[in-house]
N, C-alpha and C positions, 0 to 999 in steps of 0.2 A: 542794590544791585550786586554790590560785591558778597554779600552774604548769600543770595539767590545762587550765584554763580558757583559757590562752593559746594553746594547740595545737589547741582545737577549731575555731577560725576556718579553719584550714587546710582543713578538710574542708567546713565550712559554705558557704565564699566560692568555692570552686574551681569555676572555669567548664568543667573538663574532669575525667574520672574520675581518679582516683590510679593511679599505676603501683604495682606490687608495690615497687619499689625506691624510690619516693617513700614509701609508707606505712612501710617498713622504717626508711628515714631518719629520718622524724619521730618515730618510736616511740623509735628509740635515741637521739634527741637529747632526748626527754622523759625516758628513764630515766637518761640522764648528768646532765641537770640535777637529777633528783630525788636522785641519788647525790652530788651536790655539797652539797646542802642536809644530807643525812645525814651527810656527812663532815665538817662542821662549818667549811668554808672560808666566808669572808666573802661571802655571797650572802643578801639579804633581800629582801623585798618593796621596802624605800626604794630598791635598787639600780634598779628599774625604774620609779620616780615620778619626775615630772617632764616626762614624755612621754606624752600621753594615748592610752592602749591601748583606750579605747573606739571609737576610730575606725579601727580596723586594717582596711588594705585587703588582701585577698589575691586575686591573679589577676582583678583586676578592670580594667576600661578607666577611665581618668580622666574624671571628669565625671558617672559613672553612681553613684558612692556617695561620701558626704562623707568625708573623712579629715582631721581636725583637725591642723594643723601638718605635715601632709603634702605631698608634692612633686607638682606637676601639670604635665603634659605640655604645653609651649608650643609646639615646633614640631619636625619632623622634616626634616633637612638630607641630601640624598643628595649623597655624596662619593665618587666612583669611585675605588678603588685605596687608601682611607684605612687607616693603619697604627695611627698614634700621634696624639695631639694635647695640647694645653695650652691654658689659659685666660690671655690677657693682661688682668689687671684693670686695668692701666694705661691701655692703649688701648681697653679694651672690646672686643677681639677674640678670636677663637680661632686657633690656629695649628694647621694639619693637617699631617703628614708623609703623602704619597701616593706610591704606587709606578704607575707610568704603563705601560701595555701590558702587563699580566699579571706574570708572575713574573719575566720577564727585563728588563723595563723600568727605565728610570732612576726616581730619586726627585726630588720637588719637594716645595715648602711651598705650602700654600695659605692666605691670610688671609682670614677671613671676620669680618665685622663683627656683633657681637652686637645693635646696635641696629637693623641693616637686613641680615638674613641673605642677601638676594639680591646684596649687595655683596661681590664676591670679587676677590682679586688672587693671582696665581700668582708664585711666586718660585722662579727656575731655581737648581740645585744643580750644583757641579762633578761630572763623571762619576765622578771618583775617590773621590766620596762611597760609592758602593756602598750597600749595605743600610743603612737608618737603624734603630738599635735603640733609641733614646731621644730624647725631645725634652721640654725643661723651659725655661719662661718665668721669668725672673728675677722675685722679689717685690719687688725693689727697684727695678727700672728698666726700660725697655723693651728689653730684650734677651732672646734666645734661645739655648739650648745643645743641640747637636746632638752624639750619640754615633754613630758608624758603624763599619762592618766594614772600612772602607777605612783603617782604623788612623788615623783623624782625630777631632779633638774641635772643632766650630766654635762661635764665638760670633758670633751676626749681630743686628743692629740690627732690632727689628720696626717702627722707624719709618722708616728709610730702606731696609730690605730688603737692606742690604750686609753682608758678611762682615767683621767687625772684626778677629778673631784666629782663626787656624788654628794648632793645637798636633797636631805629630806624635806618635804614640803607637808604642811598642814592638810592640804587637798590637793586635788588634781590641778596639774597644769596646762593650760591652753595656749599659752604664747610664751615667747622669750625673746631677748635681744641683748645685743653688746652696747656698752656706752661708746658712741662715737668720739668722745673725747679723751677718755680714760681707760686704758687697756685692763685695768683691775675691776672694773665694775660690770656687773651684767644683771638682768632683770628678769622677773618671771610674772605673767599675768595668770592669775588663778581661776578656776571654776566658780567660786563664790565672790568674784569681785575684787580680791585683795591683790596689791601689787608690791612684790618683795624685791629688795635691793641686795645683792650679795657683793662681797669682796673676796676675790681669788685668794687674796693673803690670808683671808680667815674661813677655815674649811668647815666649821661647826654650824654655823646659823646664821641668818641673814643680819645684815649690818643695821637694816631699816625695814618696816613692815608697815603697810598703809592698809586700814581698812577701806574697801570701796565704798564709794558713794551710793551705789546700788549693789545688789547682790546678783547682777547678771554676769555669766562668764565673760572673761576679757579674752577675745579672740585675736587680737594683735595689740602688740607693744611695741613703741619705736623711739629709739633714743633721739634727741632734738640736738642741733648743733650747737656749739658754745657760743656761736656769735649772737644767739638769742637770750643767753643769760643775763638776767638782770644784775646778779652779784656774783662775784668770784666765790667758787665753791659750790655753787647751786647747781645740781645734776637734773634736768629735766626730760621728762618722757610723755609721750602721748599714747594713749590707749584707745582702743574702741571694743565697745560692746553692742548689743543690740539696743540698747538704748540711745547711744550716740556717741560723741568724743568727750575724753576726759583728759585734762593736764595735770600733771603730777610735779611737783618740786622734791628733791630729796637733797638732804645737807643742808636745811633751813629750818627756821623756827616758826617764820611767819605762815602766809597761806600755802598750805602743802599740797591741796588738790580742789580742783572746781570743773564741774561739767560746762561743756561748751554749748550756751542756749541755742546757738544758731544750728547746731546738729540734732537737737532733740525732736524736732517736728518735721524730719524729712522722710520718716520711716524706720525700718530696722536696718541699722547699719550691718553691713555684710564683709565690707573691705576697706581697708585703710593703706594709702601710701604716702610716702615723703621723700622730697628730694632735698638732701642737706645742703646742696651748694647753690640750688635755685631758690630754695625755701618754699615751694609749692607743697601744699597739703592736699590730697584728693580723697574723697570718700566715697563708697557706692552704698546704694540703699535700695531695699525692694520694699513693696507696700506692706502695712501691717494689717493683720486679719482681725475684723471686728465682729463680733457675735453678740446681739442682743445688747449692744451698748457696753460690753466688755472687751477691752482691747488684748487681744491673744497674739503674741509675737510668734511666729513660727518657731519650731525647734531648731536648737543651736547644736544638737546631738550629731555626730556622724552618721550620714545616711548609708543605709546598704546599698549594693550594686543596683539593686532593683528599684532604689527610690532615688534616682539622680534628679527627679524634678524636672521642671520645663522652664520656658523662658517666660517671664511677666515684665510689665514695663515699670521699670524703676528710674534711678538717676545718677549720675555722677555730679558730685559738687565739690567745688574749688573753694579752699580756704588760704587766709593768709594771717600770720601774725602782725598785731599792730602795736607800734610803738614799744616802750619799756614796760607798759603795764601788764604784759602777757595775757593780754586778750585777743581773741580771733574775730576775723570778719568774713562773712561768707561772700565771695565774689560774684560768682555765677553758677548755673547748673545746666544739666543738658539731660534729655530723656535717653534711656538706655535700656537694652534688654539684658536682665539680669535673672539669675537662677531663684526659684522660689523656695529651694530647700538648702543648697550648699552654701560653704563659705569659701568661695574662690579666693586666692590672693591676686593683687594687681601690683604695679610697678610705676614710679615715676621715673622716666628715661631722663636722667640729669647729663644732658649732652655737653660738648665741648664746642663752644663757638657756634652753637644753634640753639633754637628755641627748644625747651624741655618738652616732652610728650608724656602723656598718660597712656600705660598700656592696661588693657582689661579683655576680658573675653566677652564676646556677643552670643548670648544662649540660644538665640534664633537662627542665625546663620553658621556659627560654630567658629567664627573669624576670631583672631586676636587683634583688636582694634587699637590703633595708635591715634590719639588725640593731641592736637597741638594746645599747648599752655600758654597763655592764660584763657584763650578764647574756646577751648573744649571742642574744637571742629576736627572732624575726621581727616586724616591727611594720608593715612595707608592701612590697608586690610591684610593680614597674613593668614594664609590658611592653616588652621590647626586642625587636630583630629577630634574636634567636638569636646565639649565639657572641659575647659581650660581650668586646671585645679591651681596651678602656681606660676608665677611670672617672676623673672628677675632680671636685673640690669648690671652689667659691670662693665669696666674696661680694661683690657687685657693687651699689653705692648701698645701696638699703634691702631688697635681695632676696638670697636664697640660690640659687644656681645649681648643680644636679647635673647634669654632662653625661655622655653615654654613647655610646661608638663600638662599634657592632654591624655587622659585614660593612661595607657601603659607606653606611651610615646613622649620622649624628651627632644624638641625641636630646638636647634641652635640656627639662629639669625644673626647675622654679621653686618657691619658697616664700618668703613675705613673712616677713622678720624680725620676731621679736616684740619 
Protein backbone atom coordinates (compact mmCIF):
# COMPACT_ATOMS: atom_id res chain seq x y z
CA UNK A 1 0.00 0.00 0.00
CA UNK A 2 2.92 2.32 0.72
CA UNK A 3 4.28 1.94 -2.82
CA UNK A 4 0.88 2.38 -4.41
CA UNK A 5 0.33 5.65 -2.53
CA UNK A 6 3.57 7.02 -3.95
CA UNK A 7 2.47 6.50 -7.53
CA UNK A 8 -1.05 7.92 -7.22
CA UNK A 9 0.17 11.55 -7.30
CA UNK A 10 1.48 10.96 -10.82
CA UNK A 11 -2.13 10.95 -11.92
CA UNK A 12 -3.66 13.30 -9.37
CA UNK A 13 -1.25 16.19 -9.98
CA UNK A 14 -0.76 15.79 -13.72
CA UNK A 15 -1.65 18.92 -15.66
CA UNK A 16 -2.03 16.97 -18.93
CA UNK A 17 -3.55 13.57 -19.77
CA UNK A 18 -1.03 10.77 -19.50
CA UNK A 19 -0.10 8.98 -22.70
CA UNK A 20 -0.33 5.22 -23.05
CA UNK A 21 3.48 5.10 -22.92
CA UNK A 22 3.60 7.09 -19.67
CA UNK A 23 0.94 4.92 -18.04
CA UNK A 24 2.80 1.77 -19.04
CA UNK A 25 6.07 3.18 -17.74
CA UNK A 26 4.62 4.09 -14.36
CA UNK A 27 2.83 0.76 -13.96
CA UNK A 28 5.96 -1.17 -14.88
CA UNK A 29 7.95 0.84 -12.36
CA UNK A 30 5.34 0.10 -9.70
CA UNK A 31 5.34 -3.62 -10.44
CA UNK A 32 9.15 -3.66 -10.47
CA UNK A 33 9.33 -2.01 -7.04
CA UNK A 34 6.75 -4.44 -5.67
CA UNK A 35 8.81 -7.35 -7.01
CA UNK A 36 11.90 -5.93 -5.29
CA UNK A 37 10.05 -5.99 -1.97
CA UNK A 38 8.89 -9.55 -2.52
CA UNK A 39 12.39 -10.66 -3.54
CA UNK A 40 13.78 -9.81 -0.12
CA UNK A 41 16.24 -7.12 -1.25
CA UNK A 42 16.87 -4.33 1.28
CA UNK A 43 13.92 -2.10 0.40
CA UNK A 44 11.93 -0.78 3.33
CA UNK A 45 9.89 2.28 4.14
CA UNK A 46 12.94 3.55 6.02
CA UNK A 47 14.70 3.95 2.65
CA UNK A 48 12.30 6.75 1.80
CA UNK A 49 12.20 8.46 5.16
CA UNK A 50 14.01 11.68 5.86
CA UNK A 51 12.55 13.26 2.72
CA UNK A 52 8.96 14.51 3.23
CA UNK A 53 6.84 12.80 0.60
CA UNK A 54 3.68 14.58 1.71
CA UNK A 55 4.68 17.56 -0.39
CA UNK A 56 5.26 15.72 -3.66
CA UNK A 57 5.06 17.97 -6.73
CA UNK A 58 4.29 16.40 -10.10
CA UNK A 59 3.92 18.41 -13.31
CA UNK A 60 3.23 21.60 -11.40
CA UNK A 61 4.50 25.12 -11.87
CA UNK A 62 6.56 26.24 -8.91
CA UNK A 63 4.85 28.66 -6.58
CA UNK A 64 1.48 27.07 -7.24
CA UNK A 65 1.92 24.23 -4.79
CA UNK A 66 3.98 23.91 -1.65
CA UNK A 67 6.78 21.35 -1.82
CA UNK A 68 8.70 21.11 1.48
CA UNK A 69 12.47 20.81 0.98
CA UNK A 70 11.85 20.93 -2.76
CA UNK A 71 13.58 23.07 -5.36
CA UNK A 72 12.10 26.37 -6.53
CA UNK A 73 12.72 27.99 -9.89
CA UNK A 74 14.76 31.16 -9.43
CA UNK A 75 15.52 32.27 -12.97
CA UNK A 76 15.58 31.32 -16.65
CA UNK A 77 18.67 32.39 -18.60
CA UNK A 78 18.62 32.41 -22.40
CA UNK A 79 22.03 31.25 -23.69
CA UNK A 80 22.11 30.71 -27.43
CA UNK A 81 24.01 27.63 -28.60
CA UNK A 82 24.63 26.28 -25.07
CA UNK A 83 25.88 22.67 -24.99
CA UNK A 84 27.49 22.00 -21.59
CA UNK A 85 28.06 23.91 -18.37
CA UNK A 86 29.44 23.67 -14.86
CA UNK A 87 29.21 25.75 -11.69
CA UNK A 88 32.25 27.46 -10.17
CA UNK A 89 31.39 27.62 -6.47
CA UNK A 90 34.61 29.51 -5.71
CA UNK A 91 33.75 32.40 -8.02
CA UNK A 92 29.96 31.96 -7.75
CA UNK A 93 29.71 31.83 -11.53
CA UNK A 94 28.52 29.42 -14.19
CA UNK A 95 30.74 28.43 -17.12
CA UNK A 96 28.83 27.54 -20.30
CA UNK A 97 30.30 25.97 -23.45
CA UNK A 98 28.47 27.43 -26.47
CA UNK A 99 28.52 26.70 -30.18
CA UNK A 100 28.16 29.81 -32.29
CA UNK A 101 26.44 30.22 -35.67
CA UNK A 102 24.72 26.84 -35.74
CA UNK A 103 26.24 23.40 -36.19
CA UNK A 104 29.34 24.54 -38.11
CA UNK A 105 30.27 27.44 -35.86
CA UNK A 106 33.19 27.70 -33.42
CA UNK A 107 32.90 27.19 -29.68
CA UNK A 108 33.36 29.74 -26.92
CA UNK A 109 32.84 29.88 -23.17
CA UNK A 110 30.43 32.24 -21.47
CA UNK A 111 30.92 33.08 -17.81
CA UNK A 112 27.74 34.14 -15.96
CA UNK A 113 27.55 35.58 -12.46
CA UNK A 114 25.14 33.71 -10.19
CA UNK A 115 24.71 36.85 -8.07
CA UNK A 116 23.92 39.06 -11.09
CA UNK A 117 22.94 36.78 -14.03
CA UNK A 118 22.82 39.70 -16.47
CA UNK A 119 26.61 40.03 -16.05
CA UNK A 120 28.24 37.85 -18.71
CA UNK A 121 31.72 37.50 -20.15
CA UNK A 122 32.65 35.63 -23.32
CA UNK A 123 35.93 33.70 -23.52
CA UNK A 124 37.28 32.95 -27.01
CA UNK A 125 38.78 29.52 -27.68
CA UNK A 126 41.31 28.46 -30.35
CA UNK A 127 39.77 27.32 -33.66
CA UNK A 128 41.60 24.01 -33.18
CA UNK A 129 39.35 23.31 -30.19
CA UNK A 130 36.61 22.03 -32.51
CA UNK A 131 33.61 20.41 -30.75
CA UNK A 132 33.65 20.60 -26.95
CA UNK A 133 32.50 17.31 -25.44
CA UNK A 134 32.86 18.02 -21.71
CA UNK A 135 33.42 20.91 -19.31
CA UNK A 136 34.35 20.52 -15.65
CA UNK A 137 35.19 23.19 -13.07
CA UNK A 138 37.72 22.23 -10.40
CA UNK A 139 36.36 21.57 -6.89
CA UNK A 140 39.70 22.77 -5.52
CA UNK A 141 40.54 26.04 -7.30
CA UNK A 142 39.38 28.56 -9.90
CA UNK A 143 40.22 26.32 -12.85
CA UNK A 144 38.21 24.68 -15.62
CA UNK A 145 38.89 21.57 -17.71
CA UNK A 146 37.79 21.24 -21.36
CA UNK A 147 37.72 18.04 -23.45
CA UNK A 148 37.42 18.49 -27.21
CA UNK A 149 37.27 16.53 -30.45
CA UNK A 150 40.30 18.54 -31.56
CA UNK A 151 42.51 16.07 -29.65
CA UNK A 152 43.12 18.64 -26.94
CA UNK A 153 42.61 18.84 -23.19
CA UNK A 154 42.63 22.42 -21.90
CA UNK A 155 43.12 23.77 -18.39
CA UNK A 156 41.83 27.33 -18.05
CA UNK A 157 41.81 29.88 -15.27
CA UNK A 158 38.27 30.96 -14.47
CA UNK A 159 39.74 34.04 -12.84
CA UNK A 160 41.87 35.39 -15.70
CA UNK A 161 40.13 33.50 -18.55
CA UNK A 162 43.54 32.38 -19.85
CA UNK A 163 44.56 28.89 -20.96
CA UNK A 164 47.16 27.59 -18.50
CA UNK A 165 47.98 24.17 -19.96
CA UNK A 166 47.14 22.46 -23.24
CA UNK A 167 47.63 18.70 -23.47
CA UNK A 168 47.87 16.96 -26.84
CA UNK A 169 45.90 13.72 -27.01
CA UNK A 170 46.31 10.68 -29.29
CA UNK A 171 42.67 10.94 -30.35
CA UNK A 172 39.52 12.95 -29.64
CA UNK A 173 38.46 13.44 -26.01
CA UNK A 174 34.87 12.72 -25.06
CA UNK A 175 34.99 13.38 -21.32
CA UNK A 176 37.13 14.79 -18.53
CA UNK A 177 37.14 15.25 -14.77
CA UNK A 178 39.18 16.48 -11.81
CA UNK A 179 40.48 14.17 -9.11
CA UNK A 180 38.28 14.68 -6.05
CA UNK A 181 41.10 14.01 -3.61
CA UNK A 182 44.18 15.58 -5.19
CA UNK A 183 44.05 18.93 -7.00
CA UNK A 184 47.04 18.03 -9.21
CA UNK A 185 45.41 15.18 -11.14
CA UNK A 186 42.93 15.30 -14.02
CA UNK A 187 41.56 12.59 -16.32
CA UNK A 188 40.38 12.35 -19.91
CA UNK A 189 38.18 9.67 -21.49
CA UNK A 190 38.96 9.18 -25.18
CA UNK A 191 37.04 8.18 -28.29
CA UNK A 192 38.99 4.90 -28.61
CA UNK A 193 38.17 3.75 -25.06
CA UNK A 194 41.43 4.87 -23.43
CA UNK A 195 41.65 6.79 -20.14
CA UNK A 196 44.58 9.17 -19.53
CA UNK A 197 45.75 10.62 -16.22
CA UNK A 198 47.57 13.97 -16.19
CA UNK A 199 49.51 15.70 -13.44
CA UNK A 200 49.28 19.51 -13.72
CA UNK A 201 52.86 19.69 -12.49
CA UNK A 202 53.94 17.85 -15.66
CA UNK A 203 52.81 19.67 -18.77
CA UNK A 204 54.24 17.51 -21.56
CA UNK A 205 52.44 14.18 -21.42
CA UNK A 206 50.11 12.02 -19.31
CA UNK A 207 51.61 10.35 -16.26
CA UNK A 208 49.63 7.20 -16.98
CA UNK A 209 47.70 5.88 -19.99
CA UNK A 210 45.36 2.91 -19.92
CA UNK A 211 44.11 1.07 -22.97
CA UNK A 212 40.37 0.56 -22.88
CA UNK A 213 38.81 -2.82 -22.26
CA UNK A 214 36.60 -1.94 -25.23
CA UNK A 215 37.03 0.50 -28.13
CA UNK A 216 33.82 2.35 -27.34
CA UNK A 217 34.04 6.12 -26.68
CA UNK A 218 34.09 6.99 -22.97
CA UNK A 219 31.35 9.59 -22.65
CA UNK A 220 31.65 10.02 -18.86
CA UNK A 221 34.59 9.81 -16.45
CA UNK A 222 34.15 10.46 -12.71
CA UNK A 223 36.67 10.52 -9.87
CA UNK A 224 35.76 8.38 -6.85
CA UNK A 225 36.05 9.49 -3.25
CA UNK A 226 39.22 8.51 -1.38
CA UNK A 227 37.05 6.82 1.25
CA UNK A 228 36.71 3.92 -1.16
CA UNK A 229 40.41 3.53 -1.92
CA UNK A 230 41.77 0.15 -0.88
CA UNK A 231 45.37 1.29 -0.48
CA UNK A 232 46.91 4.70 0.04
CA UNK A 233 48.03 6.28 -3.19
CA UNK A 234 45.50 4.58 -5.44
CA UNK A 235 43.39 6.99 -7.48
CA UNK A 236 40.17 5.45 -8.77
CA UNK A 237 37.80 6.61 -11.48
CA UNK A 238 34.56 5.23 -12.85
CA UNK A 239 33.74 5.56 -16.54
CA UNK A 240 30.76 4.93 -18.79
CA UNK A 241 30.59 3.93 -22.44
CA UNK A 242 27.81 2.37 -24.50
CA UNK A 243 28.91 -1.07 -23.25
CA UNK A 244 28.45 -0.20 -19.57
CA UNK A 245 30.55 0.89 -16.59
CA UNK A 246 34.25 0.37 -15.97
CA UNK A 247 36.43 0.89 -12.87
CA UNK A 248 40.03 2.12 -13.24
CA UNK A 249 42.85 2.24 -10.66
CA UNK A 250 45.75 4.64 -11.19
CA UNK A 251 48.95 4.57 -9.15
CA UNK A 252 48.91 0.82 -8.52
CA UNK A 253 50.55 -2.24 -10.08
CA UNK A 254 47.77 -4.75 -9.45
CA UNK A 255 44.33 -4.88 -11.04
CA UNK A 256 44.12 -1.65 -13.02
CA UNK A 257 40.71 -1.87 -14.67
CA UNK A 258 37.66 -4.08 -14.91
CA UNK A 259 34.21 -3.93 -16.43
CA UNK A 260 31.28 -4.01 -14.03
CA UNK A 261 29.31 -7.12 -15.05
CA UNK A 262 26.07 -5.87 -13.52
CA UNK A 263 26.03 -2.99 -16.02
CA UNK A 264 26.74 -4.86 -19.24
CA UNK A 265 23.28 -6.34 -19.83
CA UNK A 266 21.14 -3.28 -19.12
CA UNK A 267 21.27 -1.81 -22.63
CA UNK A 268 23.24 1.16 -23.97
CA UNK A 269 24.61 3.27 -21.13
CA UNK A 270 23.89 6.94 -21.92
CA UNK A 271 24.52 8.68 -18.59
CA UNK A 272 26.39 8.19 -15.31
CA UNK A 273 26.19 10.17 -12.06
CA UNK A 274 27.90 9.81 -8.68
CA UNK A 275 27.48 11.33 -5.23
CA UNK A 276 30.84 11.43 -3.39
CA UNK A 277 29.24 11.92 0.03
CA UNK A 278 26.43 9.37 -0.18
CA UNK A 279 28.34 6.97 -2.43
CA UNK A 280 25.32 6.47 -4.73
CA UNK A 281 26.06 5.62 -8.36
CA UNK A 282 23.23 5.86 -10.90
CA UNK A 283 23.47 4.98 -14.57
CA UNK A 284 20.83 5.46 -17.26
CA UNK A 285 20.32 3.04 -20.13
CA UNK A 286 18.36 2.86 -23.35
CA UNK A 287 17.52 -0.32 -25.31
CA UNK A 288 20.02 -1.79 -27.74
CA UNK A 289 19.07 -2.05 -31.39
CA UNK A 290 19.29 -5.58 -32.73
CA UNK A 291 19.05 -6.48 -36.41
CA UNK A 292 19.18 -10.04 -37.76
CA UNK A 293 20.89 -11.27 -34.63
CA UNK A 294 23.54 -8.53 -34.78
CA UNK A 295 23.73 -6.12 -31.86
CA UNK A 296 23.90 -2.54 -33.16
CA UNK A 297 24.27 0.11 -30.49
CA UNK A 298 22.85 3.51 -31.45
CA UNK A 299 25.44 6.02 -32.59
CA UNK A 300 27.24 7.99 -29.90
CA UNK A 301 28.06 10.85 -32.24
CA UNK A 302 26.67 14.29 -31.54
CA UNK A 303 23.32 14.56 -33.40
CA UNK A 304 22.29 17.55 -35.45
CA UNK A 305 19.51 19.84 -34.29
CA UNK A 306 17.08 18.03 -36.58
CA UNK A 307 17.97 14.66 -35.04
CA UNK A 308 17.18 15.20 -31.39
CA UNK A 309 15.57 11.79 -31.17
CA UNK A 310 12.50 10.80 -29.22
CA UNK A 311 11.58 9.18 -25.96
CA UNK A 312 11.99 5.42 -25.56
CA UNK A 313 11.54 3.21 -22.54
CA UNK A 314 14.85 2.75 -20.76
CA UNK A 315 15.94 2.52 -17.14
CA UNK A 316 17.80 4.16 -14.26
CA UNK A 317 19.93 1.72 -12.26
CA UNK A 318 21.40 2.26 -8.78
CA UNK A 319 24.77 0.71 -7.86
CA UNK A 320 26.84 0.57 -4.68
CA UNK A 321 30.45 -0.36 -4.09
CA UNK A 322 30.82 -3.42 -1.88
CA UNK A 323 33.52 -3.90 0.77
CA UNK A 324 37.23 -3.57 0.16
CA UNK A 325 37.28 -5.76 -2.93
CA UNK A 326 36.31 -2.82 -5.17
CA UNK A 327 33.29 -4.63 -6.53
CA UNK A 328 29.88 -3.25 -7.38
CA UNK A 329 26.39 -4.44 -6.59
CA UNK A 330 23.22 -3.51 -8.46
CA UNK A 331 20.65 -2.49 -5.84
CA UNK A 332 17.60 -1.73 -7.96
CA UNK A 333 16.33 -0.17 -11.17
CA UNK A 334 13.28 1.69 -12.41
CA UNK A 335 11.73 2.34 -15.81
CA UNK A 336 12.38 5.74 -17.36
CA UNK A 337 11.69 7.73 -20.51
CA UNK A 338 15.08 8.33 -22.12
CA UNK A 339 16.29 9.70 -25.45
CA UNK A 340 17.05 7.22 -28.24
CA UNK A 341 19.95 9.24 -29.70
CA UNK A 342 21.44 11.85 -27.38
CA UNK A 343 23.74 11.46 -24.37
CA UNK A 344 22.22 13.76 -21.75
CA UNK A 345 23.98 14.44 -18.46
CA UNK A 346 22.41 13.59 -15.09
CA UNK A 347 23.34 14.28 -11.46
CA UNK A 348 23.18 12.83 -7.96
CA UNK A 349 21.87 15.51 -5.60
CA UNK A 350 24.08 14.91 -2.56
CA UNK A 351 21.97 16.79 -0.01
CA UNK A 352 22.80 17.86 3.54
CA UNK A 353 20.70 16.20 6.29
CA UNK A 354 18.30 14.83 3.65
CA UNK A 355 18.11 11.75 1.47
CA UNK A 356 20.07 12.08 -1.76
CA UNK A 357 18.24 12.38 -5.10
CA UNK A 358 18.83 11.44 -8.72
CA UNK A 359 18.11 14.18 -11.27
CA UNK A 360 17.53 13.28 -14.93
CA UNK A 361 15.36 14.46 -17.80
CA UNK A 362 12.11 12.75 -18.85
CA UNK A 363 12.04 12.65 -22.65
CA UNK A 364 8.26 12.25 -22.88
CA UNK A 365 7.09 15.03 -20.56
CA UNK A 366 10.17 17.25 -20.82
CA UNK A 367 10.41 17.45 -17.02
CA UNK A 368 13.54 17.32 -14.92
CA UNK A 369 12.63 14.43 -12.60
CA UNK A 370 14.00 14.09 -9.07
CA UNK A 371 13.98 10.56 -7.68
CA UNK A 372 14.75 9.76 -4.08
CA UNK A 373 17.60 7.36 -3.43
CA UNK A 374 17.89 4.51 -2.81
CA UNK A 375 14.28 3.74 -3.74
CA UNK A 376 14.30 5.56 -7.14
CA UNK A 377 10.77 6.89 -6.55
CA UNK A 378 9.72 10.23 -8.09
CA UNK A 379 9.44 12.97 -5.47
CA UNK A 380 9.49 16.12 -7.61
CA UNK A 381 9.15 17.14 -11.24
CA UNK A 382 10.56 20.45 -12.43
CA UNK A 383 9.31 22.01 -15.65
CA UNK A 384 12.22 22.30 -18.08
CA UNK A 385 12.38 23.58 -21.65
CA UNK A 386 12.38 20.11 -23.22
CA UNK A 387 15.41 18.00 -24.15
CA UNK A 388 17.50 18.24 -20.98
CA UNK A 389 21.16 18.38 -21.99
CA UNK A 390 23.04 18.84 -18.74
CA UNK A 391 22.31 18.89 -14.99
CA UNK A 392 24.56 20.01 -12.14
CA UNK A 393 24.09 20.15 -8.36
CA UNK A 394 26.12 22.45 -6.11
CA UNK A 395 26.05 24.04 -2.69
CA UNK A 396 26.67 27.77 -2.51
CA UNK A 397 26.56 29.70 0.76
CA UNK A 398 23.46 28.42 2.60
CA UNK A 399 21.60 27.26 -0.48
CA UNK A 400 21.45 24.22 -2.73
CA UNK A 401 21.57 24.98 -6.43
CA UNK A 402 20.20 22.62 -9.08
CA UNK A 403 21.02 23.87 -12.58
CA UNK A 404 19.41 22.46 -15.73
CA UNK A 405 20.37 23.18 -19.34
CA UNK A 406 17.62 22.54 -21.89
CA UNK A 407 17.95 23.73 -25.48
CA UNK A 408 19.15 27.35 -25.20
CA UNK A 409 17.91 27.90 -21.65
CA UNK A 410 19.72 27.49 -18.35
CA UNK A 411 17.30 27.17 -15.43
CA UNK A 412 18.44 27.71 -11.86
CA UNK A 413 16.46 25.97 -9.10
CA UNK A 414 17.33 26.46 -5.44
CA UNK A 415 16.49 25.10 -2.03
CA UNK A 416 17.55 26.43 1.36
CA UNK A 417 19.86 24.01 3.16
CA UNK A 418 18.41 22.39 6.30
